[in-house]
Backbone of each chain as ProteinMPNN parsed JSONL, in Angstrom:
{"seq_chain_A": "MDMSYQEKSIVGSLLAMLLVYGYYFAAVLRNVGQPEFAASGLGRLILAVIAIIVIQVVYQIVLALESKPEPKDERDILIEAKAYRNGYFAFATGAFLVIGVVIAAGLARDATPTRIIVTPFLLVNLVLLFMVLAEVVKLVTQLLYYRRGF", "coords_chain_A": {"N_chain_A": [[84.768, 92.408, 95.113], [87.932, 91.17, 95.88], [90.386, 93.173, 96.826], [93.79, 94.215, 96.96], [95.713, 96.261, 99.264], [97.425, 97.887, 97.787], [96.18, 97.868, 95.267], [93.756, 99.151, 95.846], [94.746, 101.64, 96.496], [95.782, 102.413, 94.037], [93.454, 102.51, 92.476], [92.187, 104.67, 93.676], [93.983, 106.754, 93.037], [93.735, 106.718, 90.268], [91.008, 107.368, 89.854], [90.977, 109.929, 90.977], [92.703, 111.276, 89.241], [91.283, 111.059, 86.789], [88.918, 112.384, 87.389], [89.705, 115.039, 88.211], [91.453, 115.932, 86.117], [89.792, 115.451, 83.977], [87.843, 117.367, 84.379], [89.494, 119.604, 84.213], [90.479, 119.475, 81.52], [88.111, 119.67, 80.144], [87.497, 122.32, 80.607], [89.652, 123.43, 79.285], [89.049, 122.771, 76.641], [86.865, 124.392, 76.224], [88.123, 126.817, 76.056], [89.783, 126.761, 73.869], [90.546, 128.382, 71.762], [92.059, 130.332, 72.826], [95.019, 132.319, 72.788], [97.452, 132.58, 74.376], [99.086, 130.931, 77.153], [97.835, 132.019, 79.633], [97.427, 133.868, 82.756], [94.967, 132.904, 83.739], [94.84, 130.307, 82.739], [97.093, 129.192, 83.942], [96.316, 129.441, 86.584], [94.138, 127.668, 86.665], [95.484, 125.295, 86.214], [97.194, 125.105, 88.448], [95.255, 124.926, 90.401], [94.126, 122.463, 89.715], [96.275, 120.733, 90.256], [96.536, 121.12, 93.022], [94.013, 120.184, 93.81], [94.203, 117.466, 93.104], [96.227, 116.648, 94.883], [95.0, 117.116, 97.38], [92.707, 115.437, 97.239], [93.994, 112.963, 96.983], [95.473, 112.799, 99.401], [93.406, 112.804, 101.325], [92.011, 110.497, 100.515], [93.993, 108.516, 100.846], [94.362, 108.616, 103.604], [91.838, 107.793, 104.542], [91.798, 105.258, 103.424], [93.971, 104.059, 104.749], [92.944, 103.992, 107.309], [90.806, 102.281, 107.01], [91.727, 99.852, 105.848], [94.456, 97.656, 106.516], [97.585, 99.088, 106.083], [99.933, 97.932, 103.669], [103.326, 97.243, 103.091], [105.11, 97.636, 99.957], [105.784, 94.695, 98.131], [108.045, 92.41, 96.361], [106.616, 91.729, 94.046], [104.775, 93.814, 93.735], [106.584, 95.89, 93.222], [107.752, 95.014, 90.85], [105.537, 94.965, 89.138], [104.945, 97.669, 89.163], [107.234, 98.68, 87.918], [106.981, 97.58, 85.328], [104.653, 98.845, 84.588], [105.447, 101.513, 84.578], [107.115, 101.439, 82.378], [105.247, 101.088, 80.258], [103.839, 103.465, 80.584], [105.857, 105.253, 79.988], [106.241, 104.724, 77.244], [103.792, 105.636, 76.286], [103.999, 108.352, 76.907], [106.25, 109.075, 75.408], [105.28, 108.622, 72.827], [103.32, 110.592, 72.753], [104.973, 112.867, 72.97], [106.324, 112.774, 70.531], [104.15, 113.193, 68.854], [103.432, 115.811, 69.533], [105.713, 117.167, 68.662], [105.439, 116.587, 65.958], [103.06, 117.987, 65.409], [103.905, 120.634, 65.748], [105.863, 120.839, 63.74], [104.303, 120.27, 61.466], [102.547, 122.432, 61.546], [104.293, 124.536, 61.075], [105.202, 123.93, 58.46], [102.79, 124.007, 57.044], [102.095, 126.65, 57.352], [104.055, 127.954, 55.882], [103.723, 126.858, 53.345], [101.085, 126.857, 52.409], [97.987, 128.706, 52.218], [96.43, 127.871, 54.261], [95.675, 128.045, 57.645], [97.16, 126.764, 60.343], [96.986, 126.983, 63.589], [99.247, 126.929, 66.092], [99.247, 127.487, 69.201], [100.856, 128.776, 72.213], [99.177, 128.107, 74.348], [97.796, 125.872, 73.395], [99.946, 124.099, 72.978], [101.117, 123.79, 75.572], [98.981, 122.561, 76.877], [98.651, 120.268, 75.341], [101.017, 118.865, 75.871], [100.682, 118.511, 78.603], [98.366, 116.961, 78.548], [99.352, 114.566, 77.46], [101.105, 113.856, 79.465], [99.305, 113.306, 81.512], [97.846, 111.244, 80.311], [99.878, 109.334, 80.112], [100.296, 108.743, 82.799], [97.792, 107.691, 83.402], [97.827, 105.431, 81.758], [99.896, 104.058, 83.025], [98.741, 103.537, 85.568], [96.439, 102.039, 84.868], [97.664, 99.866, 83.634], [98.965, 98.748, 85.85], [96.729, 97.903, 87.353], [95.653, 96.009, 85.589], [97.739, 94.104, 85.449], [97.767, 93.262, 88.095], [95.314, 91.973, 88.246], [95.266, 90.139, 86.093], [97.678, 88.874, 86.008], [101.103, 88.305, 84.862]], "CA_chain_A": [[86.082, 92.025, 94.587], [88.975, 91.208, 96.899], [91.482, 93.995, 96.312], [94.871, 94.457, 97.913], [95.888, 97.663, 99.657], [98.049, 98.596, 96.651], [95.17, 98.042, 94.215], [92.822, 100.198, 96.289], [95.472, 102.894, 96.407], [95.877, 102.748, 92.609], [92.112, 102.884, 92.021], [91.969, 106.035, 94.178], [94.795, 107.672, 92.221], [93.164, 106.752, 88.92], [89.752, 108.126, 89.886], [91.31, 111.336, 91.226], [93.261, 111.814, 87.984], [90.229, 111.168, 85.776], [87.963, 113.405, 87.828], [90.276, 116.397, 88.207], [91.93, 116.325, 84.79], [88.617, 115.482, 83.108], [87.265, 118.699, 84.593], [90.469, 120.587, 83.704], [90.539, 119.484, 80.053], [86.823, 120.174, 79.652], [87.655, 123.78, 80.628], [90.613, 123.76, 78.218], [88.334, 122.683, 75.357], [85.997, 125.576, 76.098], [88.966, 127.991, 75.795], [90.854, 126.288, 72.985], [90.95, 129.461, 70.87], [92.893, 131.278, 73.578], [96.373, 132.215, 72.235], [98.54, 132.417, 75.338], [98.802, 130.202, 78.394], [97.873, 133.202, 80.496], [97.248, 133.691, 84.201], [93.785, 132.076, 84.038], [95.224, 128.923, 82.45], [98.025, 128.769, 84.994], [95.503, 129.32, 87.803], [93.371, 126.41, 86.565], [96.43, 124.179, 86.34], [97.61, 125.034, 89.856], [94.074, 124.443, 91.126], [93.998, 121.022, 89.423], [97.338, 120.031, 90.99], [96.171, 121.164, 94.448], [92.856, 119.29, 93.988], [94.721, 116.079, 93.061], [96.962, 116.385, 96.132], [94.033, 117.063, 98.492], [91.905, 114.202, 97.096], [94.877, 111.822, 97.251], [95.797, 112.749, 100.83], [92.191, 112.388, 102.047], [91.732, 109.098, 100.162], [94.996, 107.63, 101.452], [94.091, 108.564, 105.058], [90.647, 106.94, 104.725], [92.213, 103.885, 103.077], [94.834, 103.551, 105.826], [92.092, 103.738, 108.48], [89.888, 101.172, 106.71], [92.441, 98.588, 105.649], [95.811, 97.691, 107.06], [98.567, 99.388, 105.028], [100.936, 96.888, 103.426], [104.461, 97.735, 102.295], [105.218, 96.987, 98.644], [106.705, 93.56, 98.064], [108.751, 92.349, 95.07], [105.657, 91.695, 92.932], [104.285, 95.187, 93.583], [107.651, 96.699, 92.61], [107.903, 94.552, 89.462], [104.364, 95.447, 88.401], [105.093, 99.125, 89.005], [108.283, 98.913, 86.908], [106.411, 97.279, 84.013], [103.654, 99.874, 84.308], [106.193, 102.725, 84.219], [107.587, 101.238, 80.992], [104.126, 101.392, 79.366], [103.58, 104.9, 80.706], [106.929, 105.937, 79.25], [105.94, 104.613, 75.812], [102.659, 106.531, 76.021], [104.459, 109.739, 76.939], [107.151, 109.275, 74.269], [104.416, 108.738, 71.654], [102.728, 111.931, 72.837], [106.01, 113.867, 72.692], [106.54, 112.781, 69.075], [102.968, 113.806, 68.24], [103.525, 117.262, 69.73], [106.754, 117.622, 67.719], [104.808, 116.505, 64.635], [102.084, 119.086, 65.287], [104.662, 121.887, 65.59], [106.492, 120.817, 62.406], [103.226, 120.371, 60.475], [102.027, 123.802, 61.582], [105.302, 125.374, 60.417], [105.182, 123.644, 57.024], [101.517, 124.467, 56.479], [102.096, 128.119, 57.357], [104.914, 128.421, 54.802], [103.397, 126.327, 52.029], [99.705, 127.062, 51.955], [97.289, 129.762, 52.966], [95.715, 127.272, 55.391], [96.296, 128.459, 58.904], [97.095, 125.856, 61.49], [97.537, 127.822, 64.65], [99.744, 126.212, 67.268], [99.466, 128.527, 70.205], [101.448, 128.285, 73.461], [98.092, 127.508, 75.142], [97.549, 124.532, 72.861], [101.12, 123.259, 73.196], [101.231, 123.463, 77.001], [97.922, 121.618, 77.248], [98.909, 118.981, 74.681], [102.066, 118.184, 76.652], [100.04, 118.121, 79.865], [97.443, 115.866, 78.242], [100.106, 113.322, 77.303], [101.618, 113.488, 80.801], [98.179, 112.698, 82.241], [97.562, 109.957, 79.663], [100.95, 108.407, 80.485], [100.023, 108.318, 84.172], [96.606, 106.819, 83.351], [98.307, 104.152, 81.193], [100.668, 103.394, 84.089], [97.831, 103.048, 86.614], [95.589, 100.972, 84.3], [98.548, 98.702, 83.464], [99.147, 98.127, 87.167], [95.498, 97.183, 87.727], [95.54, 94.83, 84.715], [98.721, 93.099, 85.866], [97.341, 92.692, 89.389], [94.156, 91.094, 88.029], [95.457, 89.117, 85.063], [99.005, 88.267, 86.092], [101.95, 88.711, 83.738]], "C_chain_A": [[87.136, 92.205, 95.674], [90.188, 91.967, 96.344], [92.53, 94.206, 97.386], [94.926, 95.95, 98.243], [96.438, 98.476, 98.476], [97.018, 98.859, 95.552], [94.187, 99.148, 94.583], [93.472, 101.565, 96.164], [95.544, 103.366, 94.946], [94.519, 103.203, 92.071], [91.81, 104.326, 92.45], [92.722, 107.056, 93.342], [94.179, 107.842, 90.832], [91.885, 107.598, 88.886], [90.02, 109.611, 90.095], [91.829, 111.993, 89.954], [92.147, 112.069, 86.974], [89.258, 112.29, 86.123], [88.541, 114.809, 87.638], [90.715, 116.813, 86.801], [90.813, 116.267, 83.75], [87.977, 116.855, 83.169], [88.185, 119.76, 83.981], [90.435, 120.654, 82.176], [89.201, 119.872, 79.422], [86.884, 121.703, 79.589], [88.618, 124.227, 79.523], [89.908, 123.766, 76.867], [87.445, 123.897, 75.124], [86.813, 126.815, 75.703], [90.05, 127.697, 74.768], [91.35, 127.373, 72.029], [91.882, 130.469, 71.52], [94.354, 131.177, 73.109], [97.452, 131.898, 73.267], [98.11, 131.558, 76.522], [98.893, 131.233, 79.514], [97.598, 132.838, 81.955], [96.064, 132.771, 84.528], [94.101, 130.589, 83.819], [96.128, 128.37, 83.53], [97.27, 128.547, 86.302], [94.739, 128.008, 87.823], [94.281, 125.206, 86.794], [96.866, 124.001, 87.798], [96.468, 124.477, 90.71], [93.911, 122.924, 90.945], [95.029, 120.223, 90.222], [97.004, 119.985, 92.483], [95.009, 120.193, 94.722], [93.29, 117.837, 94.012], [95.384, 115.74, 94.396], [95.972, 116.219, 97.294], [93.229, 115.762, 98.436], [92.75, 112.976, 97.471], [95.167, 111.676, 98.743], [94.589, 112.238, 101.624], [91.915, 110.903, 101.79], [92.705, 108.144, 100.853], [94.793, 107.512, 102.968], [92.911, 107.625, 105.33], [91.014, 105.474, 104.468], [93.055, 103.264, 104.196], [94.025, 103.237, 107.079], [91.232, 102.49, 108.267], [90.593, 99.834, 106.532], [93.893, 98.756, 106.077], [96.823, 98.0, 105.941], [99.615, 98.285, 104.906], [102.095, 97.493, 102.653], [104.526, 96.995, 100.963], [106.178, 95.801, 98.731], [107.283, 93.49, 96.65], [107.797, 92.337, 93.879], [105.089, 93.088, 92.668], [105.308, 96.041, 92.834], [107.838, 96.319, 91.142], [106.746, 95.057, 88.6], [104.481, 96.95, 88.15], [106.131, 99.441, 87.92], [107.745, 98.667, 85.498], [105.403, 98.351, 83.606], [104.329, 101.196, 83.916], [106.698, 102.63, 82.777], [106.467, 101.591, 80.009], [103.783, 102.879, 79.392], [104.611, 105.703, 79.928], [106.646, 105.892, 77.747], [104.797, 105.55, 75.432], [103.136, 107.978, 75.966], [105.381, 110.036, 75.75], [106.339, 109.435, 72.981], [103.787, 110.133, 71.608], [103.726, 113.011, 72.484], [106.271, 113.947, 71.192], [105.362, 113.433, 68.352], [103.022, 115.329, 68.36], [104.572, 117.845, 68.779], [106.18, 117.644, 66.301], [103.843, 117.651, 64.388], [102.816, 120.401, 65.019], [105.28, 121.96, 64.19], [105.429, 121.011, 61.323], [102.676, 121.788, 60.408], [102.987, 124.743, 60.866], [105.278, 125.186, 58.91], [103.919, 124.21, 56.371], [101.491, 125.991, 56.384], [102.908, 128.647, 56.17], [104.378, 128.042, 53.42], [102.001, 126.693, 51.531], [99.069, 128.215, 52.733], [96.517, 129.212, 54.171], [96.416, 127.642, 56.694], [96.08, 127.409, 59.985], [97.763, 126.601, 62.636], [97.94, 126.958, 65.842], [100.123, 127.273, 68.296], [100.19, 127.934, 71.417], [100.412, 127.595, 74.346], [97.854, 126.06, 74.716], [98.731, 123.595, 73.176], [101.262, 122.828, 74.656], [100.206, 122.394, 77.367], [98.066, 120.265, 76.56], [99.951, 118.18, 75.462], [101.471, 117.674, 77.964], [99.116, 116.923, 79.656], [98.204, 114.538, 78.133], [100.767, 112.883, 78.611], [100.531, 112.771, 81.591], [97.863, 111.321, 81.649], [98.609, 108.903, 80.037], [100.711, 107.867, 81.896], [98.816, 107.37, 84.213], [97.002, 105.438, 82.802], [99.052, 103.363, 82.264], [99.726, 102.769, 85.128], [96.958, 101.895, 86.107], [96.413, 99.696, 84.098], [98.737, 97.982, 84.792], [97.922, 97.297, 87.542], [95.347, 95.905, 86.894], [96.496, 93.727, 85.152], [98.332, 92.466, 87.208], [96.226, 91.666, 89.169], [94.511, 89.887, 87.169], [96.74, 88.321, 85.26], [99.833, 88.727, 84.904], [103.057, 87.709, 83.505]], "O_chain_A": [[87.22, 93.258, 96.306], [90.919, 91.453, 95.496], [92.212, 94.355, 98.566], [94.282, 96.777, 97.597], [95.988, 99.588, 98.202], [96.986, 99.946, 94.975], [93.828, 99.977, 93.747], [92.823, 102.535, 95.772], [95.39, 104.553, 94.656], [94.44, 104.164, 91.305], [91.247, 105.104, 91.68], [92.174, 108.097, 92.98], [94.11, 108.947, 90.294], [91.707, 108.435, 88.002], [89.377, 110.457, 89.474], [91.451, 113.118, 89.623], [92.066, 113.143, 86.379], [88.832, 113.049, 85.252], [87.934, 115.657, 86.984], [90.392, 117.91, 86.345], [90.881, 116.966, 82.739], [87.614, 117.434, 82.145], [87.724, 120.691, 83.321], [90.37, 121.739, 81.598], [89.166, 120.349, 78.288], [86.388, 122.31, 78.641], [88.421, 125.273, 78.905], [90.138, 124.652, 76.044], [87.287, 124.37, 73.999], [86.282, 127.747, 75.098], [91.115, 128.312, 74.793], [92.474, 127.284, 71.535], [92.425, 131.349, 70.854], [94.889, 130.07, 73.033], [98.283, 131.02, 73.034], [96.926, 131.472, 76.849], [99.885, 131.309, 80.239], [97.546, 131.666, 82.327], [96.129, 131.968, 85.458], [93.689, 129.731, 84.601], [95.962, 127.237, 83.982], [97.541, 127.596, 87.035], [94.686, 127.319, 88.842], [93.914, 124.24, 87.463], [96.9, 122.883, 88.312], [96.682, 123.669, 91.614], [93.601, 122.203, 91.893], [94.714, 119.178, 90.791], [97.165, 118.95, 93.131], [95.012, 119.475, 95.722], [92.813, 117.056, 94.835], [95.136, 114.679, 94.969], [96.096, 115.29, 98.093], [93.082, 115.069, 99.443], [92.289, 112.077, 98.175], [95.114, 110.573, 99.288], [94.719, 111.362, 102.479], [91.624, 110.146, 102.717], [92.306, 107.104, 101.376], [95.018, 106.45, 103.549], [92.969, 106.777, 106.221], [90.594, 104.576, 105.198], [92.877, 102.097, 104.546], [94.371, 102.325, 107.83], [90.961, 101.741, 109.206], [90.114, 98.805, 107.008], [94.467, 99.843, 106.007], [96.907, 97.257, 104.963], [100.116, 97.773, 105.907], [101.877, 98.187, 101.66], [104.055, 95.863, 100.852], [107.248, 95.897, 99.331], [107.053, 94.383, 95.835], [108.123, 92.872, 92.819], [104.94, 93.495, 91.516], [104.96, 96.81, 91.938], [108.056, 97.183, 90.292], [106.951, 95.518, 87.477], [104.159, 97.438, 87.067], [105.937, 100.346, 87.109], [108.016, 99.443, 84.582], [105.31, 98.72, 82.435], [103.847, 101.909, 83.036], [106.706, 103.622, 82.049], [106.701, 102.309, 79.037], [103.475, 103.475, 78.36], [104.284, 106.704, 79.291], [106.791, 106.9, 77.056], [104.833, 106.184, 74.377], [102.731, 108.739, 75.088], [105.307, 111.111, 75.155], [106.661, 110.276, 72.141], [103.734, 110.768, 70.554], [103.389, 113.966, 71.784], [106.421, 115.036, 70.638], [105.548, 114.137, 67.36], [102.701, 116.048, 67.413], [104.348, 118.888, 68.166], [106.401, 118.589, 65.543], [103.806, 118.22, 63.296], [102.4, 121.187, 64.168], [105.231, 123.001, 63.534], [105.608, 121.795, 60.391], [102.372, 122.287, 59.325], [102.56, 125.639, 60.139], [105.327, 126.16, 58.16], [103.971, 124.808, 55.296], [100.929, 126.551, 55.443], [102.534, 129.632, 55.533], [104.545, 128.783, 52.452], [101.791, 126.82, 50.325], [99.571, 128.631, 53.777], [96.014, 129.974, 54.997], [97.639, 127.546, 56.795], [94.967, 127.202, 60.469], [98.975, 126.813, 62.63], [97.103, 126.345, 66.505], [101.201, 127.865, 68.237], [100.146, 126.722, 71.629], [100.726, 126.613, 75.018], [97.729, 125.157, 75.543], [98.537, 122.451, 73.585], [101.498, 121.655, 74.945], [100.521, 121.439, 78.078], [97.663, 119.238, 77.107], [99.792, 116.98, 75.685], [101.728, 116.543, 78.376], [99.081, 115.997, 80.466], [97.757, 113.514, 78.651], [100.966, 111.69, 78.843], [100.788, 111.766, 82.254], [97.64, 110.357, 82.381], [98.281, 107.736, 80.252], [100.901, 106.678, 82.154], [98.81, 106.384, 84.951], [96.567, 104.409, 83.319], [98.867, 102.154, 82.398], [99.899, 101.613, 85.516], [96.755, 100.905, 86.809], [95.936, 98.591, 84.354], [98.677, 96.754, 84.854], [98.039, 96.154, 87.984], [94.967, 94.856, 87.414], [96.117, 92.558, 85.218], [98.546, 91.273, 87.421], [96.196, 90.622, 89.821], [94.116, 88.759, 87.467], [96.874, 87.215, 84.735], [99.339, 89.45, 84.038], [103.869, 87.887, 82.597]]}, "seq_chain_B": "MTRIHNNIRRLRFDRSEMTQQELAEKVGVTRQTVIAIEGDKYSPSLEVAFRIARVFGVPLEAVFQYEGTDSSEQAAD", "coords_chain_B": {"N_chain_B": [[100.057, 82.513, 82.61], [102.743, 80.911, 84.299], [105.685, 78.875, 83.627], [106.449, 77.623, 85.802], [105.493, 75.518, 88.287], [103.741, 74.762, 91.358], [103.541, 73.385, 94.724], [102.272, 74.62, 96.789], [99.684, 74.909, 97.834], [99.025, 72.293, 98.688], [101.092, 71.872, 100.511], [100.512, 73.805, 102.414], [98.107, 72.792, 103.314], [98.982, 70.417, 104.458], [100.323, 71.443, 106.596], [98.611, 71.83, 108.844], [96.462, 73.359, 107.615], [97.582, 75.964, 107.045], [97.061, 79.403, 106.67], [96.8, 81.574, 103.761], [97.455, 84.135, 104.431], [98.969, 83.778, 106.763], [101.185, 82.424, 105.705], [102.088, 84.397, 103.956], [102.884, 86.403, 105.762], [104.957, 85.101, 107.095], [106.764, 84.784, 105.046], [107.164, 87.316, 104.147], [105.788, 88.75, 102.189], [102.899, 90.079, 100.382], [99.465, 88.95, 100.885], [98.161, 88.783, 98.461], [100.236, 88.315, 96.731], [101.04, 85.761, 97.48], [98.707, 84.417, 96.706], [98.851, 84.82, 93.937], [101.227, 83.457, 93.327], [100.572, 80.855, 94.114], [98.534, 80.34, 92.309], [99.934, 79.997, 89.981], [100.411, 82.358, 88.615], [102.401, 84.074, 88.975], [105.886, 84.058, 89.078], [108.004, 83.738, 91.717], [110.87, 85.583, 93.051], [114.147, 84.112, 93.405], [114.965, 84.371, 96.022], [112.564, 84.725, 97.503], [111.361, 82.312, 96.838], [113.083, 80.487, 98.102], [112.622, 81.276, 100.714], [109.959, 80.532, 101.05], [110.172, 77.754, 100.807], [111.708, 77.288, 103.038], [109.95, 77.976, 105.107], [108.184, 75.83, 104.985], [109.935, 73.853, 105.522], [111.172, 72.218, 103.621], [113.026, 71.018, 100.689], [113.775, 73.256, 97.916], [112.849, 72.215, 95.457], [110.795, 70.616, 96.225], [108.789, 72.307, 96.51], [108.606, 73.968, 94.214], [108.327, 73.331, 90.705], [109.863, 73.187, 87.577], [108.602, 73.216, 84.366], [109.462, 73.599, 81.794], [111.269, 73.191, 78.634], [114.705, 72.039, 78.421], [117.747, 73.977, 77.809], [119.262, 72.859, 75.714], [117.413, 71.42, 74.254], [115.825, 73.498, 73.395], [117.609, 74.827, 71.75], [117.828, 73.023, 69.7], [115.409, 73.226, 68.448]], "CA_chain_B": [[100.551, 81.384, 83.385], [104.187, 80.685, 84.198], [106.013, 77.459, 83.44], [106.851, 77.095, 87.103], [104.316, 75.083, 89.044], [104.1, 74.641, 92.777], [102.696, 72.555, 95.61], [102.061, 75.413, 98.008], [98.35, 74.621, 98.391], [99.109, 71.018, 99.409], [101.996, 72.046, 101.659], [99.766, 74.555, 103.444], [97.12, 71.855, 103.85], [99.717, 69.481, 105.323], [100.756, 72.162, 107.816], [97.331, 72.146, 109.515], [95.731, 74.411, 106.896], [98.165, 77.298, 107.196], [96.348, 80.314, 105.76], [97.655, 82.336, 102.839], [97.923, 85.306, 105.178], [100.061, 83.331, 107.65], [102.355, 82.162, 104.867], [102.57, 85.699, 103.463], [103.587, 87.09, 106.854], [106.219, 84.398, 107.374], [107.682, 84.951, 103.911], [107.428, 88.749, 103.979], [105.132, 89.295, 100.991], [101.475, 90.292, 100.642], [98.625, 87.765, 100.64], [97.867, 88.73, 97.018], [101.396, 87.697, 96.058], [100.922, 84.313, 97.737], [97.613, 83.925, 95.842], [99.355, 84.818, 92.554], [102.219, 82.371, 93.2], [99.83, 79.597, 94.228], [97.751, 80.151, 91.081], [100.885, 79.988, 88.852], [100.326, 83.605, 87.854], [103.609, 84.851, 89.237], [107.061, 83.292, 89.515], [108.708, 84.594, 92.679], [112.329, 85.639, 92.96], [114.792, 82.972, 94.065], [114.994, 84.616, 97.472], [111.231, 84.42, 98.057], [111.149, 80.871, 96.661], [113.816, 79.822, 99.188], [111.96, 81.567, 101.997], [108.748, 79.696, 101.11], [110.62, 76.38, 101.088], [112.192, 77.24, 104.434], [108.769, 77.977, 105.977], [107.637, 74.471, 105.007], [110.997, 72.937, 105.93], [111.428, 71.237, 102.553], [113.896, 71.594, 99.658], [113.106, 74.129, 96.939], [112.16, 71.448, 94.407], [109.558, 70.027, 96.754], [107.763, 73.368, 96.421], [108.478, 74.453, 92.841], [108.795, 72.48, 89.61], [109.941, 73.878, 86.283], [108.147, 72.256, 83.35], [109.9, 73.992, 80.449], [112.301, 72.343, 78.047], [116.025, 72.563, 78.774], [118.29, 74.866, 76.778], [119.739, 72.107, 74.555], [116.231, 71.107, 73.446], [115.382, 74.741, 72.76], [118.552, 75.136, 70.679], [117.577, 72.099, 68.59], [114.132, 73.577, 67.801]], "C_chain_B": [[102.071, 81.216, 83.209], [104.437, 79.196, 83.958], [106.525, 76.84, 84.736], [105.589, 76.765, 87.884], [104.729, 74.838, 90.491], [103.096, 73.79, 93.543], [102.315, 73.321, 96.878], [100.714, 75.075, 98.67], [98.401, 73.343, 99.248], [99.978, 71.152, 100.654], [101.314, 72.829, 102.786], [98.771, 73.627, 104.138], [97.786, 70.895, 104.836], [100.185, 70.14, 106.621], [99.517, 72.71, 108.528], [96.66, 73.404, 108.949], [96.273, 75.813, 107.194], [97.467, 78.241, 106.21], [97.349, 81.03, 104.847], [98.242, 83.548, 103.55], [99.094, 84.932, 106.094], [101.338, 83.093, 106.844], [102.968, 83.481, 104.386], [103.375, 86.421, 104.54], [104.934, 86.431, 107.151], [107.259, 84.64, 106.268], [108.059, 86.429, 103.723], [106.924, 89.297, 102.662], [103.66, 89.525, 101.332], [100.686, 89.007, 100.349], [98.322, 87.625, 99.141], [99.021, 88.095, 96.245], [101.389, 86.189, 96.271], [99.84, 83.714, 96.835], [98.104, 83.808, 94.396], [100.362, 83.685, 92.338], [101.494, 81.026, 93.173], [99.051, 79.29, 92.95], [98.615, 80.132, 89.824], [100.781, 81.242, 87.988], [101.564, 84.466, 88.056], [104.719, 83.928, 89.709], [107.855, 84.165, 90.472], [110.208, 84.629, 92.414], [112.898, 84.402, 93.666], [114.746, 83.132, 95.582], [113.648, 84.269, 98.117], [110.945, 82.925, 97.943], [111.849, 80.093, 97.787], [113.137, 80.062, 100.539], [110.696, 80.724, 102.16], [109.135, 78.261, 101.471], [111.052, 76.248, 102.547], [111.014, 77.222, 105.417], [108.207, 76.563, 106.11], [108.68, 73.427, 105.431], [111.281, 71.856, 104.906], [112.397, 71.854, 101.539], [113.079, 72.39, 98.624], [112.286, 73.327, 95.92], [110.94, 70.689, 94.916], [108.423, 71.054, 96.684], [107.524, 73.763, 94.966], [109.022, 73.439, 91.836], [108.762, 73.304, 88.326], [109.597, 72.886, 85.192], [108.517, 72.657, 81.933], [110.909, 73.002, 79.907], [113.658, 72.893, 78.469], [116.626, 73.289, 77.574], [118.771, 74.109, 75.545], [118.575, 71.733, 73.643], [115.745, 72.347, 72.714], [116.278, 75.073, 71.578], [118.296, 74.263, 69.462], [116.314, 72.461, 67.815], [114.326, 74.505, 66.589]], "O_chain_B": [[102.601, 81.362, 82.107], [103.53, 78.372, 84.07], [106.972, 75.693, 84.764], [104.735, 77.622, 88.11], [105.914, 74.721, 90.803], [101.985, 73.518, 93.087], [102.066, 72.716, 97.921], [100.616, 74.97, 99.893], [97.896, 73.311, 100.37], [99.65, 70.62, 101.714], [101.521, 72.543, 103.965], [98.606, 73.659, 105.358], [97.242, 70.595, 105.899], [100.413, 69.461, 107.622], [99.408, 73.911, 108.776], [96.342, 74.353, 109.665], [95.522, 76.722, 107.545], [97.305, 77.901, 105.038], [98.549, 81.085, 105.115], [99.383, 83.937, 103.301], [100.078, 85.665, 106.192], [102.426, 83.505, 107.245], [104.186, 83.663, 104.403], [104.43, 86.987, 104.255], [105.923, 87.111, 107.424], [108.462, 84.692, 106.524], [109.131, 86.747, 103.208], [107.536, 90.191, 102.076], [103.22, 89.207, 102.437], [101.169, 88.106, 99.664], [98.234, 86.516, 98.614], [98.811, 87.424, 95.234], [101.694, 85.427, 95.354], [100.026, 82.638, 96.267], [97.813, 82.826, 93.712], [100.354, 83.032, 91.294], [101.764, 80.175, 92.326], [98.921, 78.132, 92.555], [98.091, 80.24, 88.715], [101.031, 81.199, 86.784], [101.743, 85.476, 87.375], [104.529, 83.12, 90.619], [108.334, 85.229, 90.079], [110.742, 83.818, 91.658], [112.198, 83.736, 94.429], [114.523, 82.174, 96.322], [113.601, 83.602, 99.15], [110.354, 82.336, 98.848], [111.279, 79.159, 98.353], [113.083, 79.174, 101.391], [110.389, 80.258, 103.257], [108.51, 77.635, 102.326], [110.797, 75.236, 103.199], [111.068, 76.537, 106.438], [107.805, 76.143, 107.195], [108.348, 72.266, 105.668], [111.593, 70.719, 105.26], [112.577, 73.072, 101.521], [111.869, 72.213, 98.488], [111.172, 73.713, 95.567], [110.145, 70.179, 94.126], [107.248, 70.703, 96.787], [106.378, 73.881, 94.531], [110.034, 72.781, 92.079], [107.796, 74.005, 88.028], [110.222, 71.83, 85.092], [107.961, 72.126, 80.972], [111.352, 72.094, 80.611], [113.769, 74.064, 78.833], [116.092, 73.228, 76.467], [118.704, 74.642, 74.437], [118.713, 71.725, 72.42], [115.308, 72.272, 71.565], [115.807, 75.535, 70.538], [118.513, 74.69, 68.328], [116.155, 72.057, 66.663], [113.35, 74.887, 65.942]]}, "name": "protein", "num_of_chains": 2, "seq": "MDMSYQEKSIVGSLLAMLLVYGYYFAAVLRNVGQPEFAASGLGRLILAVIAIIVIQVVYQIVLALESKPEPKDERDILIEAKAYRNGYFAFATGAFLVIGVVIAAGLARDATPTRIIVTPFLLVNLVLLFMVLAEVVKLVTQLLYYRRGFMTRIHNNIRRLRFDRSEMTQQELAEKVGVTRQTVIAIEGDKYSPSLEVAFRIARVFGVPLEAVFQYEGTDSSEQAAD"}
């Protein structure tokens, strides 16, 4: 498949995100009962961010050596703007869901004996999950627009 | 597909088979953008459209044609 420099760069970002945050959220699922977002959780998060940066830097260097870097033109910028819009909608939807979870947990706690526990650990990771999903939506949108047109 | 069509392929052919890469470099866009414009998948900005016409040394309408209805026809619909 004939891919532009920008597309290759986006594919690299997408794979790095999926790999690192896939690993991160798998670890989160194993510790979902944990009440606080303690030092271990913060350590994992910092490690994930560092891993993303390292993978991205290495990938971008290899990409720049293999194919001639091209500055973004007006179509690249337009596609990116449209992709950011979709990413924003994804993140806004996630934010409303998190608000809904917090409200539902409060109502359930007061009204019924059912215990829905919304811990700081869960909330931090839910917000993070929607940030990652928003970025994935943005990157996938870019790839779709490059391939399909708009 | 956009409603703006173009003759870029023919104009390149007439200019001793100018490549998409050559056109892209002269216009200041990427080759993928030239491919998208040529395939009617992307309508360029006015500035890029004028630059393409200038590369071929022809008026804008010799490169691009708009095939939509005019605003009065749309209002009547």
